[in-house]
C-alpha positions, 0 to 999 in steps of 0.5 A: 081145672084140667081134663085129668081132674075133671075126669078123676072128679066125675069117677069119684062122684059116680063111684061114691053115689053108686056105692051109697046107692047099693048101701040103700038097696042092700041092707045086710052088707051096708057096712061094707059099702059105707067102708068103701065109700069112705075109702073112696072119699079119703083116696080123693082127699089124699090125692089133693094133698101136696107131697112135701118137697125133698 
């Protein structure tokens, strides 16, 4: 695994767990934090999907 991929994975995991922690703490805005967590995971998965060759 290259250093770029390791750094991206570390940032994604830290962001994901940070957002989930905030969602647990603040009940009133929990849906917003959970949507943000879904966006983080979707962006990370999208990064790993190879683009079609033209």
